[in-house]
PLY file of the C-alpha trace (Angstrom):
ply
format ascii 1.0
element vertex 661
property float x
property float y
property float z
element edge 660
property int vertex1
property int vertex2
end_header
-108.30 2.65 -49.46
-107.77 0.06 -52.18
-110.59 -1.19 -54.12
-109.00 -3.97 -56.00
-108.15 -1.57 -58.89
-106.96 0.98 -56.99
-103.67 1.45 -55.16
-104.17 4.43 -52.87
-104.71 5.05 -49.25
-106.48 8.51 -49.18
-108.42 10.33 -46.44
-111.88 12.00 -47.18
-111.51 14.29 -44.19
-110.22 17.76 -44.32
-108.23 19.49 -41.77
-109.79 22.26 -39.81
-107.24 24.83 -41.14
-108.36 26.11 -44.46
-106.57 24.93 -47.33
-104.99 21.69 -45.93
-106.21 18.85 -48.12
-106.01 15.23 -47.11
-103.00 13.75 -49.02
-102.52 10.76 -50.97
-100.16 7.75 -49.97
-99.20 5.87 -53.32
-99.00 1.92 -52.73
-95.58 1.61 -53.91
-93.04 -1.09 -52.36
-89.98 0.74 -53.17
-89.04 1.23 -49.74
-90.24 -2.29 -48.44
-87.48 -4.54 -46.90
-88.76 -7.88 -45.66
-87.32 -8.80 -42.21
-85.30 -11.61 -43.60
-84.01 -9.79 -46.77
-80.64 -10.21 -47.96
-77.91 -7.56 -47.26
-77.63 -7.12 -51.07
-81.68 -6.18 -50.86
-81.05 -3.78 -48.12
-78.30 -2.14 -49.96
-80.25 -1.75 -53.02
-83.16 -0.09 -50.93
-80.72 2.05 -48.88
-79.21 3.43 -52.10
-82.84 4.15 -53.21
-83.72 6.01 -50.24
-80.43 8.09 -50.51
-81.29 9.00 -53.87
-84.69 10.16 -53.11
-83.88 12.43 -50.23
-84.14 10.37 -47.11
-80.44 10.04 -45.95
-81.64 9.19 -42.29
-83.12 5.96 -43.42
-80.51 5.27 -45.76
-77.78 5.43 -43.25
-79.80 2.71 -41.50
-80.43 0.28 -44.15
-76.68 0.58 -45.49
-75.22 0.33 -42.11
-77.42 -2.96 -41.48
-76.13 -4.20 -44.94
-72.51 -3.71 -44.03
-72.88 -5.29 -40.61
-74.56 -8.32 -42.45
-71.37 -8.80 -44.59
-72.11 -6.86 -47.67
-68.94 -4.72 -47.94
-67.12 -3.25 -50.85
-66.02 0.18 -52.36
-69.39 0.83 -53.67
-71.33 -0.25 -50.68
-68.91 1.98 -48.57
-69.25 4.93 -50.94
-72.90 5.24 -50.64
-72.64 4.67 -46.71
-70.26 7.78 -46.62
-72.63 9.70 -48.70
-75.65 8.78 -46.45
-73.28 9.90 -43.45
-72.69 13.35 -44.86
-75.96 13.96 -46.93
-77.94 17.23 -45.76
-75.62 17.77 -42.70
-72.68 20.03 -42.06
-69.62 18.86 -40.43
-70.64 20.32 -37.14
-73.57 17.96 -37.33
-71.52 14.99 -37.13
-71.02 13.49 -33.54
-67.70 12.57 -32.29
-68.49 9.06 -32.82
-69.59 9.60 -36.45
-66.29 11.30 -37.12
-64.52 8.37 -35.69
-66.60 5.96 -37.77
-65.76 7.90 -41.05
-62.03 7.94 -39.87
-62.22 4.32 -39.53
-64.02 3.80 -43.09
-61.30 6.04 -44.60
-58.58 3.41 -43.59
-60.51 0.62 -45.35
-60.21 2.29 -48.82
-56.89 0.89 -49.54
-58.21 -2.61 -49.06
-60.68 -2.38 -51.89
-60.08 -3.42 -55.53
-59.26 -0.54 -57.82
-62.40 0.52 -59.55
-64.40 3.65 -60.07
-65.93 3.28 -56.69
-62.57 3.03 -54.81
-61.56 6.53 -56.57
-64.95 8.11 -55.69
-64.50 7.06 -52.30
-61.22 8.26 -51.97
-62.03 11.70 -53.55
-64.96 11.97 -50.86
-62.44 11.62 -48.08
-60.21 14.01 -49.45
-62.82 16.57 -50.04
-63.61 16.01 -46.28
-60.00 16.57 -45.33
-59.86 19.85 -47.63
-62.78 21.43 -45.49
-61.23 24.65 -44.33
-58.34 24.68 -46.32
-57.06 27.54 -48.36
-58.48 27.81 -52.20
-55.24 27.12 -53.45
-54.69 24.01 -51.55
-57.81 22.09 -53.07
-56.73 22.05 -56.73
-55.48 18.45 -56.63
-58.82 16.98 -55.05
-60.95 19.16 -57.43
-59.18 17.60 -60.41
-59.74 14.25 -58.78
-63.43 15.05 -58.40
-63.60 16.36 -62.07
-62.13 13.46 -63.40
-64.59 11.11 -61.86
-67.59 9.51 -63.78
-70.46 11.67 -64.13
-72.57 9.35 -61.89
-70.30 9.48 -58.85
-69.22 13.08 -59.41
-72.77 14.31 -59.38
-73.63 12.27 -56.28
-70.82 13.63 -54.42
-71.78 17.34 -55.36
-75.25 16.75 -54.33
-75.05 15.12 -51.04
-72.07 17.24 -49.78
-73.86 20.20 -50.51
-74.10 21.67 -47.05
-70.79 19.90 -46.00
-68.62 21.81 -48.41
-68.18 25.58 -47.56
-65.98 28.36 -47.96
-63.45 28.69 -51.08
-64.00 24.95 -51.85
-67.59 25.65 -52.29
-66.75 28.64 -54.57
-64.72 26.40 -56.75
-67.35 24.00 -57.19
-70.49 26.29 -57.40
-70.23 26.86 -61.23
-70.57 23.10 -61.80
-73.35 22.90 -59.25
-75.49 25.55 -61.23
-74.93 23.76 -64.56
-76.02 20.52 -63.05
-79.15 22.39 -61.49
-79.91 24.13 -64.88
-79.84 20.76 -66.80
-82.25 18.91 -64.48
-84.43 21.64 -63.35
-87.15 21.46 -65.90
-85.95 17.95 -67.40
-88.13 15.31 -68.16
-91.22 17.38 -68.96
-91.55 18.37 -65.43
-94.40 20.85 -66.03
-96.34 18.30 -68.03
-96.08 15.46 -65.31
-95.97 16.88 -61.58
-99.58 16.80 -61.60
-100.03 13.23 -61.75
-97.88 12.77 -58.42
-100.61 14.29 -56.57
-103.44 12.38 -58.12
-104.82 9.47 -56.06
-104.96 6.22 -57.65
-108.46 5.93 -58.87
-110.85 3.67 -57.05
-112.17 0.85 -59.08
-115.29 1.30 -61.36
-118.79 0.47 -60.02
-122.24 0.52 -61.40
-125.53 0.22 -60.14
-126.54 -3.45 -59.31
-129.78 -4.83 -60.94
-132.70 -4.65 -58.39
-133.99 -7.82 -56.73
-137.67 -9.01 -57.90
-140.12 -6.82 -56.11
-142.75 -8.03 -53.58
-145.55 -7.44 -55.94
-143.78 -9.98 -58.54
-143.44 -12.45 -55.72
-147.13 -12.15 -54.74
-148.30 -12.44 -58.60
-146.14 -15.70 -58.94
-147.89 -17.14 -55.83
-151.50 -16.02 -56.94
-151.02 -17.15 -60.49
-151.69 -21.07 -60.13
-155.33 -20.26 -58.54
-156.15 -18.23 -61.29
-155.16 -20.61 -64.06
-156.86 -23.62 -62.40
-160.13 -21.32 -62.36
-159.62 -20.52 -65.76
-158.95 -23.98 -66.85
-162.11 -25.25 -65.17
-164.34 -22.70 -66.35
-163.08 -23.10 -69.86
-163.82 -26.88 -69.51
-167.10 -26.48 -68.37
-167.92 -24.34 -71.36
-166.27 -26.55 -73.57
-168.34 -29.44 -72.39
-171.49 -27.87 -72.61
-170.96 -26.92 -75.91
-169.91 -30.55 -76.94
-173.16 -31.79 -75.53
-175.04 -29.37 -77.71
-173.06 -29.66 -80.99
-169.87 -31.95 -80.97
-168.65 -30.80 -84.52
-169.20 -26.99 -83.61
-167.45 -27.03 -80.27
-164.46 -28.97 -81.62
-164.14 -26.14 -84.23
-164.47 -23.37 -81.56
-162.02 -25.15 -79.27
-159.35 -25.41 -81.86
-159.96 -21.63 -82.76
-159.65 -20.84 -78.95
-156.54 -22.78 -78.50
-154.64 -21.44 -81.57
-155.74 -17.81 -80.84
-154.94 -18.05 -77.26
-151.46 -19.27 -77.91
-151.01 -16.50 -80.63
-151.98 -13.86 -78.21
-149.59 -15.21 -75.40
-146.77 -15.61 -77.47
-146.99 -11.98 -78.99
-148.54 -10.36 -76.46
-145.79 -11.06 -73.84
-143.36 -9.47 -76.50
-145.77 -6.22 -76.34
-147.05 -5.94 -72.87
-144.56 -8.01 -71.09
-141.75 -5.66 -71.91
-142.95 -2.22 -72.60
-145.05 -2.02 -69.54
-142.34 -2.60 -66.95
-141.33 -0.12 -64.41
-140.03 3.31 -65.77
-136.77 3.49 -63.95
-134.09 0.89 -64.26
-130.73 0.12 -62.77
-128.20 1.92 -64.97
-130.65 3.50 -66.98
-129.52 6.14 -69.29
-131.44 8.83 -67.72
-130.80 8.33 -64.00
-133.25 9.06 -61.49
-132.44 11.26 -58.53
-132.60 9.44 -55.26
-134.28 12.65 -53.74
-135.38 15.85 -54.82
-132.30 17.56 -53.10
-128.69 16.55 -52.32
-128.05 14.92 -48.89
-126.42 17.23 -46.60
-123.40 15.21 -45.94
-119.95 16.52 -47.21
-119.18 13.85 -49.61
-122.43 13.98 -51.39
-122.14 17.90 -51.54
-118.42 17.41 -52.96
-119.75 14.87 -55.66
-122.46 17.35 -56.95
-119.89 20.18 -56.96
-117.58 18.08 -59.10
-120.50 17.16 -61.51
-121.35 20.75 -61.75
-117.55 21.66 -62.69
-116.99 18.80 -65.05
-120.25 19.41 -66.86
-119.51 23.21 -66.98
-116.14 22.49 -68.71
-117.60 19.89 -71.14
-120.02 21.17 -73.06
-121.48 20.60 -76.57
-121.06 22.78 -79.23
-123.51 25.79 -79.00
-123.89 25.63 -75.48
-122.72 27.78 -72.65
-121.52 26.44 -69.45
-124.70 27.88 -67.50
-127.25 26.91 -70.50
-125.61 23.39 -70.43
-125.90 22.90 -66.66
-129.40 24.17 -66.71
-130.52 21.60 -69.59
-128.95 18.51 -67.75
-129.88 19.58 -64.23
-132.19 16.51 -63.41
-129.85 14.32 -65.34
-126.77 15.60 -63.56
-128.52 15.50 -60.33
-129.45 11.66 -60.86
-125.90 10.80 -61.93
-124.59 12.47 -58.74
-127.06 10.68 -56.38
-125.94 7.50 -58.00
-122.24 8.09 -57.81
-122.81 9.28 -54.02
-124.41 6.15 -53.12
-122.21 3.72 -55.03
-119.00 5.28 -53.29
-120.28 6.50 -49.86
-117.49 4.93 -47.63
-115.60 6.41 -44.81
-112.15 6.34 -46.65
-113.05 7.28 -50.18
-112.24 10.75 -51.32
-113.89 12.43 -54.09
-110.54 12.93 -55.82
-110.39 9.28 -56.14
-113.98 9.18 -57.97
-112.92 12.32 -60.18
-112.06 10.05 -63.06
-115.45 8.46 -63.09
-117.28 11.93 -62.74
-115.21 13.41 -65.70
-116.07 10.25 -67.69
-119.53 10.76 -67.35
-119.61 14.24 -68.13
-117.76 13.41 -71.44
-120.16 10.84 -72.11
-123.26 13.02 -71.52
-121.68 15.50 -73.88
-120.91 12.93 -76.55
-124.56 11.61 -76.54
-125.95 14.90 -76.88
-123.90 15.31 -79.95
-125.27 12.11 -81.32
-128.90 12.74 -80.15
-129.13 10.10 -77.65
-128.64 11.71 -74.46
-132.27 11.21 -72.96
-132.93 8.00 -74.76
-133.91 5.11 -72.84
-132.74 2.49 -75.22
-136.33 0.99 -74.61
-137.02 -1.81 -77.17
-139.71 -0.85 -79.47
-142.60 -3.45 -80.29
-142.87 -4.00 -83.91
-146.29 -3.28 -85.54
-146.53 -6.72 -86.84
-146.50 -8.12 -83.36
-149.22 -5.76 -82.21
-151.34 -6.59 -85.02
-150.93 -10.18 -84.32
-151.87 -9.77 -80.80
-154.87 -7.74 -81.51
-155.88 -10.13 -84.06
-155.64 -13.20 -81.94
-157.40 -11.79 -78.99
-160.30 -10.74 -81.29
-160.42 -14.28 -82.57
-160.19 -15.73 -78.85
-163.12 -13.39 -77.75
-165.24 -14.38 -80.91
-164.33 -18.18 -80.21
-165.57 -17.85 -76.44
-168.76 -16.26 -77.36
-169.32 -18.65 -80.24
-168.79 -21.44 -77.82
-171.18 -19.73 -75.17
-173.74 -19.63 -78.06
-173.31 -23.16 -78.86
-173.56 -24.12 -75.44
-176.93 -22.39 -74.80
-178.27 -23.78 -77.99
-179.15 -27.17 -76.29
-182.42 -26.13 -74.99
-182.36 -27.48 -71.40
-183.43 -24.80 -68.81
-180.28 -24.94 -66.40
-177.81 -25.18 -69.35
-177.71 -21.23 -70.26
-177.29 -20.41 -66.60
-174.19 -22.84 -66.24
-172.85 -21.73 -69.63
-173.28 -18.25 -68.77
-171.27 -18.77 -65.38
-168.61 -20.57 -67.15
-168.15 -17.92 -69.65
-167.98 -15.35 -66.73
-165.52 -17.37 -64.93
-163.30 -17.91 -67.86
-163.41 -14.15 -68.66
-162.49 -13.03 -65.16
-160.10 -15.72 -64.14
-158.28 -15.47 -67.72
-157.93 -11.65 -67.42
-156.41 -12.02 -63.85
-154.13 -14.97 -64.74
-153.08 -12.91 -68.04
-152.43 -9.82 -65.82
-150.37 -11.93 -63.17
-148.30 -13.72 -65.67
-147.53 -10.61 -67.51
-146.45 -8.92 -64.42
-144.20 -11.94 -63.66
-142.86 -11.89 -67.19
-142.11 -8.15 -67.04
-140.15 -8.48 -63.85
-138.12 -11.23 -65.17
-137.61 -9.37 -68.18
-136.73 -6.20 -66.07
-134.23 -8.21 -64.06
-132.50 -9.55 -67.06
-132.53 -6.36 -68.81
-130.90 -4.44 -65.74
-128.36 -7.30 -65.62
-127.28 -6.54 -69.09
-127.22 -2.91 -68.70
-125.22 -3.37 -65.56
-122.69 -5.45 -67.32
-122.39 -2.97 -70.28
-122.23 -0.03 -68.06
-119.53 -1.45 -65.78
-117.57 -2.67 -68.90
-117.57 0.88 -70.19
-116.68 2.36 -66.63
-113.77 -0.29 -66.25
-112.11 0.89 -69.53
-112.33 4.40 -68.73
-110.97 3.43 -65.05
-108.10 1.50 -66.90
-107.35 4.32 -69.30
-107.04 6.77 -66.51
-105.00 4.54 -64.23
-102.66 3.92 -67.26
-102.19 7.57 -68.18
-101.30 8.16 -64.18
-98.93 5.46 -64.13
-96.98 6.67 -67.16
-97.16 10.42 -66.41
-96.51 10.24 -62.33
-92.95 11.23 -61.73
-90.64 8.91 -59.81
-89.22 9.95 -56.27
-85.75 10.70 -57.77
-87.32 13.10 -60.23
-89.38 14.95 -57.76
-86.40 15.09 -55.46
-83.88 16.27 -58.20
-86.34 18.96 -59.26
-86.76 20.36 -55.59
-82.79 20.38 -55.14
-82.37 22.24 -58.67
-85.21 24.80 -57.27
-83.25 25.19 -53.98
-79.93 25.47 -55.89
-81.15 28.43 -58.04
-82.92 30.07 -55.25
-79.34 30.24 -53.08
-77.40 31.47 -56.07
-80.14 34.27 -56.84
-79.79 35.17 -52.89
-75.95 35.30 -52.89
-76.01 37.59 -56.03
-78.71 39.82 -54.48
-76.58 40.25 -51.28
-73.41 40.39 -53.08
-72.03 37.48 -51.19
-69.74 34.51 -52.15
-69.30 31.25 -50.30
-65.99 32.59 -48.75
-68.18 35.20 -47.04
-70.49 32.79 -45.40
-70.11 30.92 -42.12
-72.84 28.46 -43.05
-76.53 28.41 -44.43
-79.44 26.48 -44.04
-82.95 25.77 -46.01
-86.24 25.26 -44.70
-88.71 23.52 -47.06
-92.34 23.78 -45.56
-95.73 23.45 -47.19
-97.43 26.52 -48.49
-101.33 26.61 -48.41
-103.48 25.82 -50.16
-101.65 22.64 -51.26
-101.82 19.01 -52.38
-99.68 16.52 -50.87
-98.60 13.09 -51.47
-95.91 10.53 -50.79
-95.13 6.90 -51.68
-95.40 4.39 -48.88
-92.65 5.00 -46.55
-91.58 8.01 -48.12
-91.58 11.72 -47.25
-94.58 14.21 -48.18
-94.26 16.12 -51.02
-96.25 19.32 -51.93
-97.74 20.98 -54.76
-96.74 24.33 -53.13
-93.76 25.11 -50.92
-92.57 27.95 -48.68
-88.80 27.96 -48.81
-86.81 29.98 -46.44
-83.03 30.52 -46.68
-81.01 31.62 -43.68
-77.47 32.99 -44.90
-75.00 33.18 -41.76
-72.31 35.90 -42.21
-70.10 37.37 -39.66
-72.67 40.37 -39.74
-75.54 38.48 -38.98
-78.45 36.67 -40.40
-79.69 37.01 -43.90
-83.30 35.55 -44.21
-84.94 35.14 -47.45
-88.23 33.29 -48.19
-90.75 32.75 -51.06
-93.55 30.35 -52.10
-92.95 27.99 -54.83
-95.45 26.53 -57.04
-93.83 23.23 -57.83
-95.23 22.13 -61.22
-93.57 24.93 -63.19
-91.04 26.26 -60.36
-92.98 29.72 -60.36
-92.39 32.16 -57.25
-94.43 34.70 -55.42
-94.56 36.52 -51.97
-90.88 36.83 -51.91
-89.78 38.28 -48.19
-86.37 39.44 -47.06
-85.35 40.24 -43.61
-81.72 40.83 -41.93
-81.10 40.82 -38.07
-77.98 40.69 -35.86
-77.04 37.48 -33.95
-78.01 39.03 -30.76
-81.69 39.99 -31.90
-82.54 36.24 -32.11
-83.50 35.71 -28.47
-85.13 32.16 -28.68
-86.04 29.32 -30.94
-88.59 26.53 -30.20
-90.33 23.78 -31.88
-93.75 22.89 -30.81
-95.55 19.49 -31.63
-99.30 18.98 -31.69
-100.47 15.86 -32.94
-103.74 17.17 -34.31
-102.08 20.17 -35.97
-98.36 19.50 -36.82
-95.18 20.97 -35.93
-94.38 24.93 -35.50
-90.92 26.53 -35.48
-91.23 29.60 -33.50
-88.50 32.35 -33.82
-88.65 35.20 -31.08
-86.49 38.50 -31.80
-85.85 41.06 -29.49
-87.01 43.75 -31.54
-90.48 42.21 -32.78
-93.25 39.87 -32.16
-92.59 36.06 -32.23
-92.79 34.39 -35.74
-94.48 30.92 -36.19
-93.62 28.77 -39.27
-95.69 25.67 -39.86
-92.99 23.14 -40.64
-95.26 20.11 -41.09
-99.16 19.38 -40.91
-100.43 16.29 -38.89
-100.51 13.06 -40.67
-101.40 10.45 -38.36
-104.69 9.70 -39.84
-103.03 9.22 -43.36
-100.86 6.10 -42.73
-100.63 3.04 -44.78
-101.60 -0.10 -42.71
-98.19 -1.10 -42.10
-96.60 2.17 -41.52
-95.21 3.66 -38.22
-96.53 7.20 -37.53
-93.06 8.18 -35.62
-91.02 6.88 -38.56
-92.97 8.92 -41.20
-93.08 11.98 -39.08
-89.09 11.96 -38.77
-88.75 11.28 -42.34
-90.95 14.23 -43.45
-89.17 16.55 -41.05
-85.74 15.41 -41.82
-86.80 16.42 -45.61
-87.71 20.05 -44.35
-84.22 20.70 -43.16
-85.78 21.47 -39.74
-83.32 19.54 -37.66
-80.33 21.36 -39.25
-82.12 24.62 -39.14
-83.09 24.24 -35.40
-79.63 23.43 -34.54
-78.14 26.39 -36.08
-80.90 29.01 -34.98
-80.73 27.56 -31.31
-77.07 27.77 -31.02
-77.28 31.48 -32.18
-79.95 32.31 -29.59
-78.00 30.76 -26.83
-74.47 31.96 -27.66
-74.96 35.15 -29.84
-71.50 35.99 -31.46
-69.68 33.30 -29.55
-71.24 30.93 -32.06
-69.11 32.52 -34.84
-65.84 31.37 -33.46
-66.95 27.75 -33.08
-68.50 27.35 -36.83
-66.07 29.44 -38.60
-64.90 27.55 -41.71
-61.46 28.64 -41.00
-61.39 27.30 -37.61
-62.77 23.90 -38.57
-60.71 21.11 -37.20
-59.38 19.08 -40.30
-60.76 15.64 -40.99
-58.00 13.07 -40.78
-57.87 10.49 -43.31
-56.61 7.12 -42.02
-53.07 6.36 -43.20
0 1
1 2
2 3
3 4
4 5
5 6
6 7
7 8
8 9
9 10
10 11
11 12
12 13
13 14
14 15
15 16
16 17
17 18
18 19
19 20
20 21
21 22
22 23
23 24
24 25
25 26
26 27
27 28
28 29
29 30
30 31
31 32
32 33
33 34
34 35
35 36
36 37
37 38
38 39
39 40
40 41
41 42
42 43
43 44
44 45
45 46
46 47
47 48
48 49
49 50
50 51
51 52
52 53
53 54
54 55
55 56
56 57
57 58
58 59
59 60
60 61
61 62
62 63
63 64
64 65
65 66
66 67
67 68
68 69
69 70
70 71
71 72
72 73
73 74
74 75
75 76
76 77
77 78
78 79
79 80
80 81
81 82
82 83
83 84
84 85
85 86
86 87
87 88
88 89
89 90
90 91
91 92
92 93
93 94
94 95
95 96
96 97
97 98
98 99
99 100
100 101
101 102
102 103
103 104
104 105
105 106
106 107
107 108
108 109
109 110
110 111
111 112
112 113
113 114
114 115
115 116
116 117
117 118
118 119
119 120
120 121
121 122
122 123
123 124
124 125
125 126
126 127
127 128
128 129
129 130
130 131
131 132
132 133
133 134
134 135
135 136
136 137
137 138
138 139
139 140
140 141
141 142
142 143
143 144
144 145
145 146
146 147
147 148
148 149
149 150
150 151
151 152
152 153
153 154
154 155
155 156
156 157
157 158
158 159
159 160
160 161
161 162
162 163
163 164
164 165
165 166
166 167
167 168
168 169
169 170
170 171
171 172
172 173
173 174
174 175
175 176
176 177
177 178
178 179
179 180
180 181
181 182
182 183
183 184
184 185
185 186
186 187
187 188
188 189
189 190
190 191
191 192
192 193
193 194
194 195
195 196
196 197
197 198
198 199
199 200
200 201
201 202
202 203
203 204
204 205
205 206
206 207
207 208
208 209
209 210
210 211
211 212
212 213
213 214
214 215
215 216
216 217
217 218
218 219
219 220
220 221
221 222
222 223
223 224
224 225
225 226
226 227
227 228
228 229
229 230
230 231
231 232
232 233
233 234
234 235
235 236
236 237
237 238
238 239
239 240
240 241
241 242
242 243
243 244
244 245
245 246
246 247
247 248
248 249
249 250
250 251
251 252
252 253
253 254
254 255
255 256
256 257
257 258
258 259
259 260
260 261
261 262
262 263
263 264
264 265
265 266
266 267
267 268
268 269
269 270
270 271
271 272
272 273
273 274
274 275
275 276
276 277
277 278
278 279
279 280
280 281
281 282
282 283
283 284
284 285
285 286
286 287
287 288
288 289
289 290
290 291
291 292
292 293
293 294
294 295
295 296
296 297
297 298
298 299
299 300
300 301
301 302
302 303
303 304
304 305
305 306
306 307
307 308
308 309
309 310
310 311
311 312
312 313
313 314
314 315
315 316
316 317
317 318
318 319
319 320
320 321
321 322
322 323
323 324
324 325
325 326
326 327
327 328
328 329
329 330
330 331
331 332
332 333
333 334
334 335
335 336
336 337
337 338
338 339
339 340
340 341
341 342
342 343
343 344
344 345
345 346
346 347
347 348
348 349
349 350
350 351
351 352
352 353
353 354
354 355
355 356
356 357
357 358
358 359
359 360
360 361
361 362
362 363
363 364
364 365
365 366
366 367
367 368
368 369
369 370
370 371
371 372
372 373
373 374
374 375
375 376
376 377
377 378
378 379
379 380
380 381
381 382
382 383
383 384
384 385
385 386
386 387
387 388
388 389
389 390
390 391
391 392
392 393
393 394
394 395
395 396
396 397
397 398
398 399
399 400
400 401
401 402
402 403
403 404
404 405
405 406
406 407
407 408
408 409
409 410
410 411
411 412
412 413
413 414
414 415
415 416
416 417
417 418
418 419
419 420
420 421
421 422
422 423
423 424
424 425
425 426
426 427
427 428
428 429
429 430
430 431
431 432
432 433
433 434
434 435
435 436
436 437
437 438
438 439
439 440
440 441
441 442
442 443
443 444
444 445
445 446
446 447
447 448
448 449
449 450
450 451
451 452
452 453
453 454
454 455
455 456
456 457
457 458
458 459
459 460
460 461
461 462
462 463
463 464
464 465
465 466
466 467
467 468
468 469
469 470
470 471
471 472
472 473
473 474
474 475
475 476
476 477
477 478
478 479
479 480
480 481
481 482
482 483
483 484
484 485
485 486
486 487
487 488
488 489
489 490
490 491
491 492
492 493
493 494
494 495
495 496
496 497
497 498
498 499
499 500
500 501
501 502
502 503
503 504
504 505
505 506
506 507
507 508
508 509
509 510
510 511
511 512
512 513
513 514
514 515
515 516
516 517
517 518
518 519
519 520
520 521
521 522
522 523
523 524
524 525
525 526
526 527
527 528
528 529
529 530
530 531
531 532
532 533
533 534
534 535
535 536
536 537
537 538
538 539
539 540
540 541
541 542
542 543
543 544
544 545
545 546
546 547
547 548
548 549
549 550
550 551
551 552
552 553
553 554
554 555
555 556
556 557
557 558
558 559
559 560
560 561
561 562
562 563
563 564
564 565
565 566
566 567
567 568
568 569
569 570
570 571
571 572
572 573
573 574
574 575
575 576
576 577
577 578
578 579
579 580
580 581
581 582
582 583
583 584
584 585
585 586
586 587
587 588
588 589
589 590
590 591
591 592
592 593
593 594
594 595
595 596
596 597
597 598
598 599
599 600
600 601
601 602
602 603
603 604
604 605
605 606
606 607
607 608
608 609
609 610
610 611
611 612
612 613
613 614
614 615
615 616
616 617
617 618
618 619
619 620
620 621
621 622
622 623
623 624
624 625
625 626
626 627
627 628
628 629
629 630
630 631
631 632
632 633
633 634
634 635
635 636
636 637
637 638
638 639
639 640
640 641
641 642
642 643
643 644
644 645
645 646
646 647
647 648
648 649
649 650
650 651
651 652
652 653
653 654
654 655
655 656
656 657
657 658
658 659
659 660
């Protein structure tokens, strides 16, 4: 979901299988190509796809660029690499071999430059497949003389294509390249950021609208004011009739005292007596006595507990700090749950705000302001002036009443008493309604200021976190390079363990699948990448199959749960791939001397697509990245043909690639 500030599509749902968490799709346009894009732009994206480990789409994009007239040695070089990347020579169809043969004949027409030389070396390497080790010296020297960019690209993308003695001659170089890149660019300190969703935008509690009581007070106020004015006028008139001079003095005192009482009284009662809870107040009020039972709210409460427990003030243990802030923390959790309760918002997208609030609570406790409400204090001078003014007003009213009844006529004391009573009642009622109205207006204004202040603080925290992620998150090329280096080291250790060389192998394949529990993420249009992998290597020799597997923690390349097994070709009775839209893809191996083995290749991801993505295309890209296509083809062939498969795939029996003259 995008929140204006965020740039992530992330599902809050969790798979029914334990350990499968919804992934993150980073909103990147690195693979986006407009339908009317130029061939140059399609070429640029095609190269990016190839470098990032998505050769199937790279082939399509580069072929399209060439078909639309963008054709030179550099373009053709990357097209050839895309045709060969993550494939063996046996994976090429007859049509693809013919297209490569045709392309090799175009080399002489290109202008002499590093790209033409790299293209020529690539075709010479294809032609050298299956040749004796002594006959590969010239092409290896040409490869060694290439610039590092072209040299490294050939070694990387022809990794499965090159076999036998040729592979042995290049293996030391391949290992050196893997050693240099395996932990480069601060891998251990940056991988975590790839799996972090872009933070959802900052929000704060909006000011509450005026209450019904305030509206009722505003409607009732004019009638009380009119009654007060009439009662005061009657009392004043009676006093004027009895003693004009005294009445004028009393009226002036009453007017002055009333004005002073209104001016300072509203600063006292019109602010301090407002309702106790405010939007965005420093001590949040929980919305209910217990958290709601929905999953999102529970996870928010758990995250608050976690971050408060690891961000404690000096002198507090986590348990004591959690107990000390229980009500405060519950109010914050209820607030965040209400603000972000949407179907496609995950708690991971809100973690930055929960962490910020936990840090803010710790810092405010250290400053002694954690439970302060920042309520405005009324100065003592205001209170003294208000009390004095009200006292003067009461004295003036009583004096006016005394003046009014001193005239002597019999009905006058009764009218004066009624006027005084009416003025007192209506004045008190009008003052109460007026103060309630002013309190409500003051509350709305204060909540608006508090909302703006809190929102600004949270927006700054959001921007800091977003900037950190953008600066730390590895690129697709870095993620792919690190994984490739891990696989290279794994293959080398397996060869040394079994005391094998590349000359001893018919072929090999690597299956890279997710290992639970994991986090996963990808860029839009890209393949899923995982925080934990299960990597399986199949080494095919003339004696049978050696299978080695382990689980890889990708951040620091640590391994665990290593397993090894060996079996003859005729022990593999069947291989099949099952697809379930709600679960994912499974590879099932059936051995004659054991139970069937299921390997989860890819989990379902149909519900985790960006709006403009095609589910089938994303699934094919992710399956291709696992190595399933190549692995399944090899295992299926062995299950069907047994040892006969060896004769067809023996590198010594490979039909040489013919470079066009």
